[in-house]
C-alpha positions as CSV (number, residue, x, y, z in Angstrom):
1,M,9.7,43.1,-50.0
2,R,11.9,45.6,-51.8
3,A,14.1,44.3,-54.5
4,Q,17.8,44.5,-53.5
5,L,20.1,46.5,-55.7
6,P,22.8,44.4,-57.5
7,R,26.0,44.2,-55.5
8,R,27.9,45.8,-58.4
9,V,25.6,48.8,-58.4
10,L,25.9,49.3,-54.6
11,L,29.7,49.1,-54.8
12,S,29.7,51.7,-57.6
13,L,27.6,54.1,-55.5
14,V,29.8,53.7,-52.4
15,L,33.0,54.2,-54.3
16,R,31.5,57.3,-56.0
17,L,30.7,58.8,-52.7
18,L,34.2,58.0,-51.3
19,F,36.3,59.1,-54.2
20,L,34.6,61.6,-56.4
21,K,33.9,64.5,-53.9
22,P,33.5,67.1,-56.6
23,V,34.5,70.6,-55.4
24,V,32.2,73.3,-56.6
25,T,34.1,76.2,-58.2
26,G,33.8,79.3,-56.0
27,S,33.7,77.3,-52.7
28,C,37.1,75.8,-52.7
29,S,38.8,74.3,-49.6
30,G,41.8,76.3,-48.4
31,D,43.5,73.1,-47.3
32,D,46.0,72.1,-50.0
33,Q,46.8,68.7,-48.3
34,E,43.1,67.8,-48.3
35,L,42.8,68.7,-52.0
36,L,46.0,66.6,-52.8
37,K,44.5,63.7,-50.8
38,Q,41.3,63.8,-52.9
39,L,43.2,64.2,-56.1
40,Q,45.4,61.2,-55.4
41,R,42.4,59.1,-54.5
42,Q,40.6,60.1,-57.7
43,T,43.6,59.4,-59.9
44,D,44.5,56.1,-58.2
45,F,40.9,55.1,-58.7
46,M,40.9,56.1,-62.4
47,Q,44.1,54.3,-63.3
48,D,42.3,50.9,-62.8
49,T,41.6,49.5,-66.3
50,S,38.4,47.9,-65.0
51,R,36.8,51.4,-64.8
52,L,36.8,51.9,-68.6
53,L,39.3,49.9,-70.7
54,D,38.1,46.5,-69.8
55,P,34.4,47.2,-70.4
56,Y,35.3,48.9,-73.7
57,M,37.3,45.9,-74.9
58,H,34.5,43.5,-73.9
59,A,31.9,45.6,-75.8
60,Q,34.1,45.7,-78.9
61,G,35.1,42.0,-78.8
62,L,38.8,42.8,-78.3
63,D,39.2,40.9,-75.0
64,V,40.3,37.7,-76.7
65,P,43.7,36.2,-77.3
66,G,45.2,37.4,-80.5
67,L,43.4,40.8,-80.4
68,K,44.0,42.2,-76.9
69,E,47.7,42.1,-77.4
70,H,47.3,44.8,-80.0
71,C,45.7,47.1,-77.4
72,Q,48.8,49.1,-76.6
73,E,49.3,52.8,-75.9
74,H,49.9,54.9,-79.0
75,P,53.2,56.8,-78.4
76,G,53.1,60.6,-77.9
77,V,49.4,61.0,-77.1
78,F,49.9,61.3,-73.3
79,P,52.9,62.8,-71.5
80,R,55.3,60.3,-69.8
81,E,55.8,60.4,-66.1
82,N,59.3,61.8,-66.2
83,A,58.1,64.7,-68.2
84,L,55.4,65.4,-65.7
85,H,57.8,65.3,-62.8
86,G,59.9,67.9,-64.6
87,L,57.1,70.5,-64.7
88,S,56.6,73.2,-62.1
89,R,53.5,72.7,-60.0
90,R,51.5,75.3,-61.9
91,G,52.7,73.9,-65.3
92,F,51.7,70.4,-64.2
93,L,48.2,71.5,-63.2
94,Q,47.7,73.4,-66.5
95,T,49.0,70.4,-68.5
96,L,46.8,68.0,-66.6
97,N,43.7,70.2,-66.9
98,A,44.2,70.6,-70.7
99,K,44.8,66.9,-71.2
100,L,41.7,65.9,-69.3
101,G,39.7,68.3,-71.5
102,H,40.9,66.4,-74.5
103,V,40.0,63.1,-72.8
104,L,36.5,64.3,-72.2
105,H,36.1,65.2,-75.9
106,R,37.4,61.8,-77.0
107,L,35.2,59.9,-74.4
108,T,32.1,61.7,-75.8
109,I,32.9,60.5,-79.3
110,L,33.5,56.9,-78.1
111,Q,30.3,57.1,-76.0
112,Q,28.3,57.9,-79.1
113,D,29.4,54.7,-80.7
114,L,28.8,52.6,-77.5
115,P,25.9,54.2,-75.7
116,K,25.3,51.0,-73.7
117,V,28.7,51.2,-72.0
118,Q,27.6,53.1,-68.8
119,E,31.2,53.4,-67.6
120,F,31.8,56.3,-70.0
121,G,29.3,58.5,-68.1
122,T,30.8,57.5,-64.8
123,V,34.4,58.3,-65.8
124,K,33.4,61.7,-67.3
125,R,31.8,62.6,-63.9
126,Y,35.0,61.7,-62.1
127,I,37.1,63.8,-64.5
128,Y,34.8,66.8,-63.8
129,G,35.5,66.3,-60.1
130,I,39.2,66.1,-60.7
131,R,39.2,69.3,-62.8
132,N,37.3,71.1,-60.1
133,N,39.9,70.1,-57.5
134,I,42.7,71.1,-59.9
135,Y,41.1,74.6,-60.1
136,C,40.9,74.8,-56.3
137,L,44.5,73.7,-55.8
138,A,45.8,76.1,-58.4
139,Q,44.3,79.0,-56.4
140,L,46.5,78.1,-53.4
141,L,49.7,78.3,-55.4
142,P,51.8,81.5,-55.0
143,G,51.0,84.1,-57.7
144,S,47.7,82.4,-58.6
145,S,46.6,85.6,-60.4
146,E,49.6,85.7,-62.7
147,T,49.5,84.9,-66.4
148,A,49.2,81.2,-67.1
149,E,52.5,79.4,-67.6
150,P,53.0,77.9,-71.0
151,T,53.3,74.1,-71.3
152,Q,56.9,73.2,-70.9
153,A,59.1,71.1,-73.1
154,G,58.5,67.4,-72.9
155,T,54.7,67.7,-72.6
156,E,53.9,68.7,-76.1
157,D,51.8,65.7,-77.1
158,S,51.2,64.6,-80.7
159,P,47.5,64.4,-81.4
160,P,45.9,61.0,-81.7
161,P,45.8,59.5,-85.2
162,P,42.7,60.5,-87.2
163,P,39.8,58.0,-87.0
164,A,40.4,55.1,-89.3
165,S,37.8,54.3,-92.0
166,D,38.0,50.6,-91.2
167,T,35.7,49.6,-88.3
168,F,38.3,47.2,-86.7
169,Q,41.0,49.9,-86.8
170,R,38.6,52.4,-85.1
171,K,38.1,49.9,-82.3
172,L,41.8,49.5,-81.9
173,Q,42.4,53.2,-81.8
174,G,39.8,53.6,-79.1
175,C,41.4,50.8,-77.1
176,Q,44.9,52.3,-77.5
177,F,43.7,55.7,-76.4
178,L,42.1,54.3,-73.2
179,R,45.2,52.2,-72.5
180,G,47.2,55.4,-72.6
181,Y,44.7,57.3,-70.5
182,H,44.9,54.7,-67.7
183,R,48.7,54.8,-67.8
184,F,48.6,58.6,-67.7
185,M,46.4,58.6,-64.7
186,H,48.8,56.3,-62.9
187,S,51.6,58.8,-63.7
188,V,49.6,61.7,-62.4
189,G,48.9,59.8,-59.2
190,Q,52.7,59.4,-58.8
191,V,53.2,63.1,-59.1
192,F,50.5,63.9,-56.5
193,H,52.0,61.3,-54.2
194,K,55.4,63.1,-54.4
195,W,53.7,66.4,-53.7
196,R,52.1,65.0,-50.5
197,E,55.5,63.8,-49.3
198,S,57.0,67.3,-49.9
199,P,54.4,69.9,-49.1
200,S,54.4,72.9,-51.4
201,R,55.3,76.5,-50.4
202,S,51.6,77.2,-51.0
203,R,50.9,76.2,-47.4
204,R,53.2,79.0,-46.3
205,H,51.3,81.4,-48.5
206,S,47.9,80.2,-47.4
207,P,45.6,83.1,-46.6
208,H,44.5,81.5,-43.3
209,R,48.1,81.0,-42.3
210,A,49.0,84.6,-43.3
211,L,46.1,85.9,-41.1
212,R,47.3,83.9,-38.1
213,K,50.8,85.0,-38.7
214,G,49.7,88.6,-38.9
215,A,47.6,88.3,-35.7
216,Y,50.7,86.9,-33.9
217,R,52.8,89.8,-35.0
218,M,50.3,92.3,-33.8
219,Q,50.6,91.0,-30.2
220,P,53.1,93.0,-28.2
221,S,56.1,91.0,-27.3
222,M,56.5,90.2,-23.6
223,R,60.2,89.4,-23.9
224,G,62.3,91.8,-21.8
225,K,59.2,93.5,-20.3
226,R,58.9,93.9,-16.5
227,L,55.6,93.2,-14.9
228,M,54.0,96.3,-13.4
229,P,52.3,96.3,-10.0
230,R,48.5,96.4,-10.2
231,G,47.2,100.0,-10.4
232,Q,50.6,101.4,-11.5
233,L,50.8,102.9,-15.0
234,P,53.9,102.4,-17.1
235,Q,56.3,105.4,-17.2
């Protein structure tokens, strides 16, 4: 009889299939609402502290009274939600993509210190999927071939503090960074939720929509036209 997979492993596999859905660059979907739906699911999933912060705290021995209270977000490392809402759609996607690149770099460093924490690899794969969807969504925005828009005021983040020489302080820094990351993903999810409630003009600029509109315009208008008897040519 085959050994059954642990319930936790099965749940992880199912959730990965449901939420990750990485989009391969070069074969993007032309449906911005579907991309937004995927992005919101991915960010909602990643804001859960059980995906990374909790396993990290447990592995570092920080999940005990008197220590876990010190695991608070370091100010300025991640943009606040009100600053994200103030960005244009293109500016927001650029800021999100850049910040996720920084997160990937930091996770790689933390993963080297804790190779047994498998959640690092899982989260990194999710981030790759999110960045692919960001790329695809950006292609649907008006003027997608224009020069990249600079990061706007309010999103210039201060870099995380340099790694401390003290082992305990390094643990706290990692914990604070992950706390901020989960909060940041919650804020990102709120932005995508608002976008879904107010569809972008990108739908009106969709190539498929433009083709349908052009085809409609090519059809001769029947308004004001008198039907001709069969066999009679118009004069």
